C-alpha positions as CSV (number, residue, x, y, z in Angstrom):
1,M,124.5,71.3,110.5
2,L,127.7,72.3,108.6
3,W,126.4,70.8,105.7
4,L,123.1,72.5,106.1
5,Q,124.9,76.0,106.2
6,T,127.1,74.9,103.2
7,Q,124.3,74.4,100.8
8,K,122.1,77.4,102.0
9,I,125.5,79.5,101.3
10,I,125.3,77.7,97.5
11,I,122.0,78.4,96.9
12,V,122.5,82.2,98.5
13,V,125.3,82.4,95.7
14,A,123.5,80.9,92.8
15,G,120.3,83.0,93.7
16,A,122.7,86.2,93.8
17,F,124.1,85.0,90.5
18,L,120.9,84.2,88.8
19,N,119.3,87.9,89.7
20,A,122.8,89.9,88.2
21,L,122.7,87.8,85.3
22,G,119.0,88.8,84.5
23,M,119.3,92.2,85.6
24,N,122.9,92.7,83.1
25,L,121.8,90.8,80.2
26,F,118.1,91.5,79.8
27,L,116.7,94.2,82.1
28,I,119.1,96.8,82.0
29,P,120.2,97.1,78.5
30,A,116.4,97.1,77.6
31,N,115.7,99.7,80.4
32,I,113.2,97.7,82.1
33,Y,113.4,98.6,85.6
34,S,113.7,95.9,88.7
35,S,111.1,95.5,91.6
36,G,112.1,96.3,95.0
37,V,115.2,98.0,96.2
38,A,117.1,96.6,93.0
39,G,114.4,98.6,90.8
40,I,115.2,102.0,92.9
41,A,119.0,101.1,92.3
42,Q,118.9,100.7,88.9
43,L,116.5,104.2,88.3
44,L,118.7,105.9,90.5
45,S,121.8,105.0,88.7
46,K,119.9,106.0,85.2
47,V,118.8,109.3,86.5
48,L,122.5,110.0,87.9
49,S,124.2,109.1,84.9
50,D,121.4,110.8,82.2
51,H,121.2,114.0,84.6
52,T,124.3,114.8,86.1
53,P,128.1,114.1,85.8
54,I,127.4,111.4,88.4
55,H,127.6,108.0,87.8
56,V,127.3,105.2,90.6
57,S,127.0,101.8,89.5
58,M,123.8,99.8,90.4
59,G,125.9,97.4,92.2
60,L,127.2,100.0,94.9
61,L,123.7,101.6,95.0
62,L,122.2,98.1,95.5
63,L,124.6,97.4,98.6
64,L,124.3,100.9,100.3
65,L,120.8,101.2,100.1
66,N,120.6,97.7,101.6
67,I,122.5,98.5,104.6
68,P,119.9,100.2,106.9
69,V,117.2,98.1,105.6
70,A,119.4,95.1,106.9
71,I,119.8,96.8,110.2
72,L,116.0,96.9,110.0
73,G,115.8,93.3,109.7
74,W,118.6,92.3,112.2
75,M,116.1,93.9,114.5
76,K,112.9,93.0,113.4
77,V,112.7,90.1,111.5
78,G,115.4,87.8,112.7
79,R,119.2,87.5,112.7
80,S,120.0,84.3,110.6
81,F,117.5,85.4,108.4
82,T,119.0,88.8,107.6
83,V,122.3,87.5,107.3
84,Y,121.6,85.5,104.8
85,S,119.6,87.9,103.6
86,F,122.6,90.8,103.4
87,L,125.2,87.9,102.1
88,S,122.6,87.6,99.0
89,V,122.8,91.5,98.2
90,A,126.4,91.6,98.6
91,L,126.9,88.9,96.1
92,S,124.3,90.2,94.0
93,S,126.0,93.5,93.9
94,L,129.5,92.1,93.0
95,F,128.2,90.0,90.2
96,L,126.6,93.2,88.6
97,E,130.0,94.6,88.8
98,L,131.4,91.1,87.2
99,I,129.0,90.2,85.0
100,P,129.2,92.7,81.7
101,V,126.1,94.4,80.7
102,K,125.4,93.0,77.6
103,Q,122.0,93.3,75.3
104,V,121.3,89.4,74.1
105,S,117.9,90.3,72.4
106,H,116.8,93.6,70.9
107,D,113.1,92.6,71.6
108,I,111.8,94.7,74.2
109,L,109.0,92.2,75.3
110,L,111.9,89.3,75.4
111,N,113.8,90.9,77.6
112,A,110.9,91.5,79.5
113,V,109.8,88.0,79.8
114,F,113.4,86.4,79.7
115,G,114.4,88.9,82.3
116,G,111.3,88.1,85.0
117,V,112.1,84.4,84.8
118,I,115.6,84.8,85.7
119,V,115.6,87.1,88.1
120,A,112.6,84.9,89.9
121,A,114.4,81.9,90.2
122,G,117.7,83.6,91.5
123,V,114.6,85.0,94.3
124,G,112.6,81.6,94.4
125,I,115.3,79.3,95.1
126,T,116.8,82.1,98.0
127,L,113.4,82.1,99.6
128,K,112.8,78.7,99.1
129,W,115.9,77.8,101.4
130,G,115.0,80.6,104.2
131,A,116.8,83.6,102.8
132,S,115.6,86.2,100.6
133,T,117.3,89.1,98.2
134,G,116.7,91.7,100.8
135,G,114.9,95.0,100.3
136,L,111.6,95.2,100.1
137,D,111.3,92.1,101.4
138,I,112.2,92.6,104.5
139,I,110.7,96.1,104.6
140,A,107.2,94.8,103.5
141,M,107.8,92.2,106.6
142,V,108.5,94.7,109.2
143,L,105.5,97.0,108.2
144,S,103.1,94.0,107.9
145,R,104.2,92.6,111.0
146,L,103.4,96.1,112.6
147,K,99.3,95.6,112.2
148,D,99.9,91.9,111.3
149,K,98.4,92.5,107.8
150,P,99.6,90.4,104.5
151,I,102.6,92.3,103.3
152,G,101.1,92.1,99.4
153,P,99.5,95.5,99.6
154,Y,102.7,96.9,101.3
155,M,105.1,95.2,98.0
156,F,102.3,96.7,95.5
157,V,102.9,100.4,96.7
158,L,106.1,100.5,96.8
159,N,107.0,98.8,93.3
160,S,104.3,100.9,91.8
161,I,105.9,104.1,92.8
162,I,109.0,102.3,90.9
163,I,106.8,102.1,87.7
164,V,105.2,105.5,87.9
165,T,108.7,106.9,88.3
166,A,109.8,105.3,85.5
167,G,107.2,106.0,83.2
168,F,107.2,109.4,83.7
169,L,111.1,110.0,83.1
170,Y,111.0,107.6,80.4
171,G,107.8,107.0,78.6
172,A,105.0,104.9,79.3
173,E,106.2,102.1,77.2
174,K,109.2,101.3,79.9
175,A,106.5,101.2,82.5
176,L,104.3,99.0,80.8
177,Y,107.0,96.5,79.7
178,T,108.0,96.8,83.7
179,L,104.6,95.5,84.6
180,V,105.3,92.5,82.2
181,F,108.5,91.9,83.7
182,L,106.5,92.1,87.2
183,Y,103.8,90.0,86.2
184,T,106.3,87.4,85.2
185,S,108.7,86.9,87.9
186,T,105.9,87.3,90.4
187,R,104.5,83.9,88.8
188,V,107.7,82.2,88.5
189,V,108.6,83.0,92.4
190,D,105.2,81.4,93.5
191,A,105.7,78.6,91.3
192,I,109.3,77.8,92.7
193,H,108.3,79.2,96.2
194,T,104.8,80.3,98.0
195,R,102.6,82.8,97.6
196,H,100.8,82.9,100.9
197,A,102.2,85.0,103.9
198,K,100.9,82.6,106.1
199,L,101.0,78.6,106.3
200,T,99.5,76.0,108.5
201,A,100.9,73.0,108.9
202,F,99.5,69.6,110.3
203,I,102.1,66.9,111.4
204,I,101.4,63.7,112.2
205,T,103.9,61.8,114.1
206,K,104.8,59.3,116.3
207,K,107.3,61.5,118.2
208,A,105.2,64.6,118.9
209,D,107.7,65.3,122.1
210,E,111.1,65.2,119.9
211,M,109.2,67.5,117.7
212,K,108.0,69.7,119.8
213,K,110.9,70.4,121.6
214,A,113.0,71.0,118.1
215,I,110.7,73.4,116.8
216,H,110.5,75.2,120.2
217,A,114.1,75.6,120.0
218,K,114.0,76.9,116.4
219,L,110.5,78.6,116.0
220,V,109.0,80.9,118.1
221,R,105.5,79.3,117.4
222,G,102.9,78.1,119.4
223,I,101.8,74.6,119.0
224,T,98.4,72.8,119.2
225,M,98.1,68.9,119.8
226,I,95.4,66.8,118.7
227,Q,94.9,63.5,119.4
228,G,94.4,61.0,116.3
229,K,93.8,57.5,115.3
230,G,95.0,55.8,111.8
231,A,91.5,54.5,110.1
232,F,93.3,51.9,108.7
233,T,96.0,50.6,111.4
234,N,93.9,52.0,114.2
235,E,97.1,53.2,115.5
236,S,97.4,56.6,118.0
237,R,98.9,59.4,116.4
238,E,99.6,63.4,117.9
239,I,98.5,66.0,115.3
240,M,101.0,68.8,115.9
241,M,99.0,72.1,114.1
242,I,101.5,74.9,114.0
243,V,101.1,78.4,112.1
244,I,104.2,80.0,110.4
245,T,105.2,82.4,108.6
246,R,106.7,81.8,104.8
247,Y,109.9,82.7,105.7
248,E,110.1,80.3,108.6
249,L,108.9,76.8,105.7
250,F,112.4,76.0,105.2
251,D,113.3,75.7,109.0
252,L,110.0,73.7,109.5
253,E,110.8,71.4,106.8
254,R,114.8,70.5,108.3
255,I,113.2,70.2,111.9
256,I,110.5,67.4,110.4
257,K,113.2,66.2,108.1
258,D,115.7,65.4,111.2
259,V,113.4,64.3,113.7
260,D,111.3,62.1,112.1
261,P,111.5,61.5,108.4
262,K,108.5,59.2,107.9
263,A,106.2,62.1,109.4
264,F,103.3,62.6,107.3
265,T,102.8,66.4,106.7
266,N,100.1,68.8,105.4
267,I,101.3,72.6,104.5
268,I,98.0,74.6,103.9
269,Q,97.3,78.5,102.9
270,T,95.9,80.0,106.0
271,T,94.1,83.5,104.9
272,G,93.6,84.9,108.1
273,V,94.9,84.5,112.1
274,Y,92.5,85.8,114.4
275,G,94.1,85.8,118.4
276,F,97.6,86.1,119.2
277,F,99.9,85.4,116.9
278,R,103.8,86.1,117.7
279,R,105.4,88.7,115.3
280,E,109.2,88.8,116.7
């Protein structure tokens, strides 16, 4: 368990570093705006510097804006997830202060694409290991749980506000290249992690009772037990069906690996859930 937590912290540190690297070397020098709370912090820092005598660094604003979000996440999403997510935010803020802002390329399109790839790589590996980079991820999760709807529309609306504001203040071209960044980063995150909000896992194992206890100890999810038989061996097997959110995938994978490494698991997209689905 200690080694697993150490690995997770290492991944969170690496993700935060990549996030800050993409911002300071590609997005900030080109005035291309990130998504989520990072984009809000970047835009607010730019507006304050350009239109007032006040200068507040993006790293500090990112940390301050995420404090109320972390409190909300602690209350509504989950403590472990929120702790690692806020650690990611704090480290990103630190790296944003330590890494110098330097323009690697004068081509704005290259900045949008490479910035998107690097930032998304940091976000993707963080999500894959059961945390997030904070901000709108947590807000969208809370909003989606209120009505049990996909988080995509909420993320789209919140990011659209950033894009429209950037276009209004600094020209349509900046807004369009921000869209290029968003498209690139979204595709990379999808490739590393998964874009599906809910997933269904079918687990075929000889250790169904142990698996059930381990899952219930970690995840607050119902499990449906199905009797199965191998077509080739004619051996009886228990098939466990469980619906989870994408943020719980990391924990489920670790449970299966610990209890029965030989279990056959099929993870599929869930387009909709009707009936009771626990949201806490």
